[in-house]
N, C-alpha and C positions, 0 to 999 in steps of 0.2 A: 389825262383821261384814264379813267379807271379800266382795268382789264375786264374782259367779258368772262363771266364765270360759267362753269359747266352746269347745265340744267340737271337737277337731280332726277335720277331714273325713277320711273313709276313702277308699278308692280310688274314682275317678269312675265314674258310672253308665254301663254299657255298653249299656243298653237304647235302641233307636231309638224315635222318636215314631211312634205309629200313624198310618197314612195317614188324612188328613182330606179327605173329598170336598169340592171347592170348586164352588159354583154361583154364577155371576154372572148376575143377572137384569137388570142395567142395563149399557148400553155403557160408562159411566164406570168401572164395576167391572172389566170385562174389559180396558179400556185400561190400568188400573193393574196388572193381572196381567202385562202385557207386560214389566214391569220385574222380574219374579220371577227369582230365581237358579235355580229348579227347572225342568228341561227339560220335565217332563210338563205343568206348568202353562203353560209357554210354547207347547207344541204345541197344547194345547186352546184357549188364549186366541187365538192367531193364526188357528186354524181357525174359531173362533166369529166373529172379526172378518171373515174372508173371507165366511162365510155371510151375515153381517149386511150387508156392503157390496154383495153381489150383488143385494140386493133393490131398489136404486134410488139415484138421485143424492142424495136427501134424506139417506139413511143415510151415504153417503160424506162429505157435508158435516158431518154430526154427528160422525163419527169424526175428521175433520180438526180440528174445533173442540175436541175432547177431547184433542188432542195425540197421536193414534195414529201419526202419520207418522214422527216421529223414532225411536221405539223399533223400529218395523218396519224402518226403514232400517238399524238396527244389527243386527237379527236376521237379515238376509239374508246376513250373514257369519258366523253362528253355526257352531260346530263340529258341531252335531247336524244331520244331513241332513234329518230330519223337520221340525225347527224352521225350517231355511232354506226348505224347500219350502213350508210353510204361510205363512211370512212373505212369500215371493215371490207366492204366490197372492193374499194380501190386498193387497199393494202393487200388483200388476198390475191387479187389479180396480178399486182406488181411483184409479189414475193415469188411467183413462179420463175421469174428471171434470175439467173445465177448471180449477176452483179448486185441486183437488189437484195437477194438473200444474204450475200456477204455483208452488205451495208447494214441490214437489219440485225445481224448477229452482233455488230458493234454497238447498236443502240440499246440492247438488253430490254427488248419490248416483251419478251415471253411472259413474265408474270402478269402484265396487264392483259395480254390476250387470254391467258388461262382464267383470269378473273371473270371474263365474260362468257364462260362456257356453262354457266349455271342454267338450269332448266327454265328459269323465269325469263331468260333473254330471248330475243327474237330469233326465230329459226334461221333467218337469213344471216344473222350474225354468227350463229353456229356454223353455217356452211362455210363462210369465208374466213372465220377465225381458225377453223380446223384446216382449211386449205392452206392458210399461211403457216400453221404449225407443221403440216405435212411436208412442206418444202424445207422448213428449218430443221426438222428432225432427222434429216439425212446427215447432218453434221454432228460429230461426237460431242462437242462442247454444248451445242444446243440441246442434244438429248439429255445431257446431265442437268441442264437448267430446267428442262420440262419436268424431269423426275424430281429434282430438288424443290420445285415450285408446286409439288403435289398435283401435277397435271394428269396423272393416270386415273384417279377416281372419277373426275368429271368426264373424261374421255370414255371410260367404261360405261358410264350412264348414257352417253350419247350413242352408244351402239344400238340402243333401243329407240333412237329417234325415228319419227315417221318419214323423215327426208332421206332418201337413198344417198344423196351427195354427202350429207353429214355422216352417214354410216361409213361410206367409202373412205372419206378423209380421216375419220377417227380410226378406222382399221389400219390405214397406212401409217399413222403416227404410232399406234400401239405396236404394229409389226416392226417398225424401226427400233422402238425402245426395247422390245423383248429379245433382241440379240444379246442383251446383258441379262445374266441369271437373276440378279436382284429384282429387275423389273418383272420377270416371269412370275416370281413369287408374289409380287404386289398385285398383278393381274388376277391371280388365284384368290388372294386374300380379299379383294374387293368385288368378288363375285363375277369375274369376267367370263367364266366358262359357259354358263347358261346362255347369255346373249350371243356368244360366239357360235354355239351350236345352233341357235335359232336362226342365225344369219345364213346357215347352210341351205335354208329353204328360200332364200332371196330369189326374186325374179331376175336379178342382175348377175350375170356370170362373174363380173369383175369382183363383186362383193363376195361371192362364194369362194373364188380363188383366194382372195385376201384372208377370209375367215379360215380356210383350210391351212394356209401357210402359217398363220398366227397360231393355230392349234398345234401345228407340227412343232413349233418352237416351245410353246408353254408346256407341252406334255412331256418334255424331258425331265420335269420335276415330279418326284414321286407323289407328293401330296396332291398335285394337280391331276395326276392320273387317277387317283382315288375319286376325286370329284367328277372327273370325266366318266368314270365307270358308273357312279351314282346317278349321273344325268343321262344314262343310256347312250353315251357317246359312241360306243362300238356299234350299236344298232343303227344309229343315224348315219354312220360312215358306211355301214353295209347297205343301207338303203340307197346311198349314192352309187356304190359299186354295182348294185343290181339294177340300176336304172341306165339303160343303154342310151337314153336321150341326153344324159349329161356325161358322156364318156370322156369329155375334155377335162373333167374333174377327177377322173379315176387315179391319175398319177399322183396328184397331191393328196388325195384321200388315203392312198396306200402309204405315203410318207408319214402322214399323221398317225395312221394305224400302226406303223412299225414302231414308233415310240411307245405307244400304249402296250403293244405286245412284247416289248422288251422286258416287261415286268412279269415274273413267273406267276405271281398271284393272279394277275389279270388273265393270263393265258389259261390258267387252271379254271377260273370262273367261266370264261366263255366256252371252254371245252365242255364243262359240265352242262351248260345250257344249249349245247349243239352248235354254237357259233363257229367253232373251229372247222366243223364239217362244211358249213356254208361257205367259209372262207376258201377251203380247198376246192370246192365246186367252182368258185370264181376263178381260182388259179388255173384250173384245167380248161376254162372257157377260152377259145381262140380270141386273141386280142392283138392290138397294134404293138410293134416292138417297144415303143416307149412304155406302154403299160406292162408288158412282159418284163422289162428291165426293172421296173419298180416292184413288180411282184417278187422277183428273186432277191431284190434288195431288202424287201420286207421279211422274207424268209431268213435271210442272213442275220438281220437284226434280232429276230425272234430266237434264232439258234445259238445265241451267245451264252445260254446257261444250260447245264446238263438236264435240268427238269424239262425245259422247253424242247430240247432236242428229242427227248424221250416221247413227248406228246406228239411232236411233228412226225416222228418215225411211226407211231401208231396210226397216224392219219395218212400214211403212205406218201409222204412228201417227196420221197426219192423218185417216184414215178413222174411227178411234176417236173422235177429238175432234169431227169434224163430226157424227157420230151423237149424241154427247152434247149438242151445241148444240141439238138438237131436243127434248130432254126437257122435262118440265113444271116440274121443280123449279128455282127461281131460284138456289139455292145451288150446284147442280151446274153450271148455266149459267155462273155467275160464276167458279167454279174452272176450268171449261173455257176460258173467255176468257183466263184467266191462263196456262193451258197453251199456248193458241194463240199468245199474245204471246211466250212463251219459245221455242216452236218456230219462230216466224216470223223469228227471227234467222238461221235457216238459209235461204239463198236459194232452194234447190229446194223447200222446204216452202211458201214463199209461193205459188209457182205451183200446187202441189198443192192447197192450200186453196181457191184460186180455181177450179180445175177441179172440185172436189167440191161446189161451191156453198156454201162456208163463209162467204163475204162477205155474201150476203143474210141468212143466219142471224144473223150478228153485227149487221147493221142492225136486225133484229128486237129485239135486245137493247138497242138505243138507245132504243126506244120504251116500255120498261117503266117502272113507277113505282119500282122498286127502285134506289136510288142506287148501291149497291155494284156491281150488275150493269151499270148504265150506265157506271160508271167503268172496269170491266174491259173492256167492249166497246169503248169509245173507245181504251183503251190498245192492245188487239189490232189495231184498225184503223190506228192511228197507226204501229205497227211494220210491219204488212203492206204499207202503201202507201209506206213509206220506200224511195226509190230503186227503185220498181217501178211502172212506168206501167200494166202490165196490171191489177194489183190496184186501182190508182187508178181506172182506167176502169170496172172491175167495180163498185166502190163508187159511182161516179157513176151508172151504169146502174141500180143498185138504189135510187137516190134518197137515198143516205146523206149526200150533201153538204148537202142542205136541212136534215136533222135535225141535222147537226153544227153548222151555223150557229146553230140554236136552242140547242144545248148551250152555246154561248159565253156565254149569258146565265143559265146555271144557277148554283146555289149551291155545288156541289161543285168545289173548286179543281182536284182531279186530273182530273175530267171536262173542265173548261174547258181545262186545259193540253193534254190529249190531243186534244181536238177541234181546237184551234188547230194542233197538229202535223199531224194528218191533213189538214186543209184546206190547209195549207202544202205538204204532199207532193202533193196533187192539183192545185194551182194551176199546176204546170209545164206542163200541157196547156191550150192556149188555149180550147178549147171548154168545158172544165170550169171554168176561171177565170172566163169570162164568165157561166156559170150561177151560180157561187158569188156573184159580185158582184150578180147580178140578185135574189138572195134576201136582200139587205141586210146583207152581211157587214161592210161598213165601219162601219155603225151598231152592229152587234153587237160589234165589237172595241173600242169605246170604253171600255166598263165593265171588261173584263179588263185594260186598260192602267192602271187605277187600283187594281189588286189589290195586296195586300201579299205574295202568294205568289210567290216567285222564279221557279219553273218556269212559272207562268202568264205572268209578264212576259217571260221568255225566249221562249216559244213564240208569244205574241201579237204581240210586236214583229217577230219573224222572219216570221210570217204576213202582217203588215201590209206589210212591205218587199217581199214577193213579190207581193202582190195589188195594191198601189198603183202599178202600172207604166203606167197611162194617165191622161190628164188627167181623164176623167170620174170615175174611182175616187178620185183625189185630191180633186176638188171635193166628192165625196160625203162623204169623211172630214172635210173642212174644215167643211162645213155641219152635220155631226153633232157638231161640237165635239171632234173627236179630236186636233187638233193640240196643244192645251194639255197634256193628259195625256202626249202623246208627248214634248214638250219637257221636262216635269217629270222624265221618266225619265233625262234627261241628268245629273241630280243623283245617280244611283245609283252606289254604290261596288262593285256586283257586276259583275265584268268582262264576263260574257256578256250581262247585261241592257244594260249601257252600250254594248257593241259592237253589239248588234242595234238599239238605239235610234238610234245614229249611222247605221246602215245605212238605217233607215226614214226618218230625217231627210234623208239624202242622196237617197233616191228621191222623197220628197215635195217637195223643194226644186227639182225640175225645173220646177215651175210658179211663176211669179212671185207670184201671189196667195197661195199657200201659203207661199212663202218669206218674203214680207212679214209674214204673220201670225205665223209662227214667230219671226221677229226681234222682233216686238211682244211675244211672250211671253218674250223673253230668251234665245233659243237661241244667238245669237252670243256673248253674254257667257259663257254656260255652256261653250260649245265653246272659247272662248279660254282659259278657266280650265283646262279639261281638257287642252288642248294645251300648256299651260305646266307640266303635272305629269308628272314622269318615270314615275310609276306608272300613271296613267290614260290617258296619251296613246297613241294607236294609229293605224294607217293609216286606220281607219274614221272616227275623230274628225277627222282632217285632211281626209279626203275630204268629210265632211259640212260642214265649215267652208268649203271651197272651193266646194261646190255652192250653199250658202246665199248666199255672196257673189256668185257668178256669176249667180244669179237675182235678186239685189237689188243692182244696180250702185250705187245711191245710197248704200247702207250700205257697200258695198265701197270706194267712193271716200272716204267719210268716215273709215273705219277705216284703210285702207292708203294713201290718197293717190295711188293709181295705177290707171288703167284701161288694159288692154292693147289691142293691135290688134284682138283678137277680141271685146272687150267693146263691143257696139253699144248706144249709149244710145237710149232711145225715150221716148215721151210718158210723163210722170210722173216722169222722172228729176229729181232735185233735188240741189243742192249745199248741204249744211247745215254746211259747214266741218269742220275736223279734230276728230274725237271725242276726248274725254279718256279716259284709261285707266279702264276699269271703267264708263264711261258708256254707257247704252243710247242708240242712235240712234233718235230719235223718228220716227214715220211722218210723211208730208207732211200728212196730215189732222190729226194731233195738233199739228204745228207751226203750221198755219194757224189753229188755234183759240186760240192763245196771244195775249194782248193785245200791242199794239205796244210794243216795248222798244227799248233803246239798242244792242242787240247787232247784229252784222252780219246783213244780210238773207239769206233763203233764196232761192236762185235756182232757178227751175223751168223745165223744158222742156215745152211743150205745142203740138203742131203741128196739133191738130184743133179743130174747133168743135162743141160739143154743140148740135144743133138741137132745138128744142122741137117735139115731135110734136103732131098734132091731138088725140090721146087725152089728152096732158098738159094741153092747153088746156081740154078738156071737163072734166077732173078738177078743174082749178083753179076753173072756173065752178060746178061742182056742189057743191064743198066749200070755199066761201070762208073758212069759219072753222075749218078742220081743225086740231086741235092737234098733229097729227103733225109732228115735225121733219123738214124736207126733207133728203135725203141730201146729204152734202158732195160738191162737185165742183170741179175745177180751174178757174181763171180762163182765159178765152180769151186767146190771144196772136196777134192778127191780124198784127202786125209780123213775128213769126217765120214765120208762114205765107207772107208775101210774100218773105222771104229764102230760104226753102226753094224756093219756086217759081222765084225768080231763079237760084238755084244750079243747079237742074236744067235750066233753059233756057239759061243762058249759060256755066256752068262745065263741066257734064257733056259737052257736045259737043266740047270741046277735045281734040285728039288726044294732045298731049304731057302726061304726068302731072306733069312739073315745072311746066309752064305752068298746069295745073289748080291745083296747090298754090299757086303764086304768086298767081294770080287770086283764089282763094278767100281767101287771107290778106289781100289788099287789100280785098276786099268786107267781111270781118269788121272790119277796122280802120276803114273808112269808117262802118260801122253803129255803131261804138262810140266815135266822136269823132275818128277820124283819127290820124295819126302824132303822137307826142309825143316831143320831144327828151329825152334822158336828163337833161340839166341842168335842164330845166323840168318834170320829172315832178311835183315838189311843188306846182306851180301848177295842175295839172290838177284840175278841181273834181268829181271822181268821188264823194267822200264826201257832199258837199252834195246832189248829184244823187240818190243813192240814198236819202238821208234824206227828200227831197221826195217821191220815189215811195212810200215807206212811208207817209208822212202822207197822200198823195193816195189811196192804196188802202186805208188803215187796216188794213194787214196787214204782217206780217213776211215774207210770201212775195211775191216779185216775178217775174213772167214775164220771161224773158231778153230777149225782143224789145222790151220797153219801156225797156231800158237803152240810152241814147244816149251816155253818158259812162262807159265801162268801162275797167278796166285789165287787167293780166295774167290774173288768175283768171277774169274775165268773158269776155274775148276767147278764151281757151283753151277754155272750155266751149262757147262758140258755135261755134268752129272744129270741135271734136270732133262736135258735133251735126250741122252741115252736111256735114262730111266723111263721116260715117256714112250720111247720106241718099243720097249718090251713090256709095257703095262705095269711098271712098278710105281706105286704111289709115292710122289715126292713133291715137296714144295720148293720154292726158291725165294729166299728172303735177302733183301739188301740191308747191310749195316753201314756204318760210317768208315771213312778212310779205306775204301776199296775192299772192305770186308763183305762177304756174302756167305750164305750157308744153305744147306738143304736139311729138311726134316723128312723122315720116312715113317710110314705107319706099318709096324711089324707085329706079328703075333709072337708071343713068348714061346719058349720051348714047350710049355704045357698048353695044349690046345684049349683046355677048359678055362684058362686064365684070360683076363681081359687083355685087349690089344694095347700097345703102347707106342708113343711117339719118341723118336730118337733123332738127334742131330748127328750127321755123318762127318767125320774128320777126313778131309781130303788133302790136308796140307802137312801135318806133322806126323801123325801115326795113321796113315791111310787105312781106312776100313774100321777104325775105332768108332763105336756107337756111344754117343754121349746123351745121358738123360737131360732133358731141358732144365734150365735154372740151376744146375749143379755148378760148382766152381770151375770145373774143367770146361763146361759148355760156355760159361760167361767169359772165360779167358779166350776161348776160340773166337767169340763174337766181337771182342773189343781189344783195343791196344793196351 
């Protein structure tokens, strides 16, 4: 049986399938329908998703989990307008959710969205496309994509849309983008300023706020400010400020105005048109604290240039600021202090603030518990008193100096720096300086000198240098422990800190006790290092070094080996020998406490005797077992006292200075063992003699009067000591191998002839005067 064959098909069926109504009761089903090829299904599915997503974040997350995002992103480019509109509605609503936004950023849908912002597109598409971009534009990467996809031009066009939602969304996107300078320029280039100004008249406050905030950002660009001026931007902002019905816009309007007025050319133009007077009238109008704070911030911005400060002064802006200093709100006061500081850079404004009573009002700000207000008040006072004695006196009369001294011990570095600057400015007047010192400023400055804040250190050291100009102040600083932190600042590599520290060291070195203590802390070693550095050396460091040495002749002689005619040795001077490179010269007290050693002795000068008072005797009797260590004191030197007395009685009365010099040289020689022939110098028992004295005294320190066998270095030191006692000009110069000599300045026998320098022979032919550089002089100086 043959197989049954298949009947050949006839013509294809031309009947279409009847419409089947589709009902999706679950989100998953509706999401699946987004992939349908049929437009009617797509329209209904995307509309259903929009309705579902509108009901809350939970639904949006559900749709995200079901994969609705990618098909929606494809549908926004669909050829059917209704499909596109519904897809954008669904996508825009979903993008509000943070998780959905993060997922959208990974899909890179931004170029497709921007493509649908053309004016030919449905206005509903505009609304939800911009809503989606507004959410995405909060992210930096998305902002870059919007800018790179040329999103700003169509967004600027949409600012003129008749739909307020489109306007609002577009403003939000632009505002997010113009945080970057490049975007601000593009907004200006594509004509964004006129529509932004037009939106200030919107019936919707949120749009007005966004427009003002955007203007505030874009007007930081100079070219944008020019366009702003051409479009009567100032007048439109003033219309807002003069309209009390929109007072909620005043703060942002002032912020935008501040940028515009930071340009001197703009200020000059509005001044010429009377606009500056209108602005001052508004400033004087009673307002809420928030508005007042923005007013003074605006003044501060305007007052950044000398030209603007001059115009503001002519408009009596000081009156506005002094009135604002009396308001209750601390925020307004703080902003006002900042404005006062800015305006005080104008010399005439300083006097005006003082005349209007602004300084007492600023002093009141110093007493508040608000740290920011105290900082701003101290800054204003520091600038007001700079190079202005009248303001400084007004601050003193208001009691501000006492509060500023207290501020030095505060925790706010800016306040401390400003307080130090203000006190430094005031200290130029003697009556004020004395009062500042009386309130313990030297003690208060110690802690700021330990600060890690550069400006605090700069101002504190300069303040110290100005205040420490008398012995009492320096003694107070020393007793307060301020010298060590001052010396530590010589290690600074900040030029201004180092310069001011050197200046303060120079001032403090005027007193020998302070100079000795600073040397103890290593000041000389640090200054030597500084002065050897090409980068750190300055005239201040060199001056500090000279002052320290001149106030501590023992150290000077040890380091330099030379004392000049003007260096007068006194009690406590000691010769510790030549200091090695980098070695600190120990104090006499430190040297005296060392155990007896084999090194050369320390020779000390002491012409006084410390007498024991009756109180000391009673103290010893009443506290026989006191564990307190007795303070160190120098050993008495009776023999030196005798020599000083003899010098004054027998040498000083001589009329001829040459005769005085010769007689003194012979006296020194006799006291030190008499003349010694050059050939027999090695037989002179000076080494043994000094060793015996060290053993006898059980000390490395020997009073010079006890030396009866001395050579060049001992005789030269004694000569210098006695010569200084009677006012005879003499140097002291150290050579090598225990050589030392003196040069004297003597007039020749002919009074009309020039004076001459001579070296004094104290060793071989006592009293012989040797002309410098002669063979005899050279032989005396060297072996």
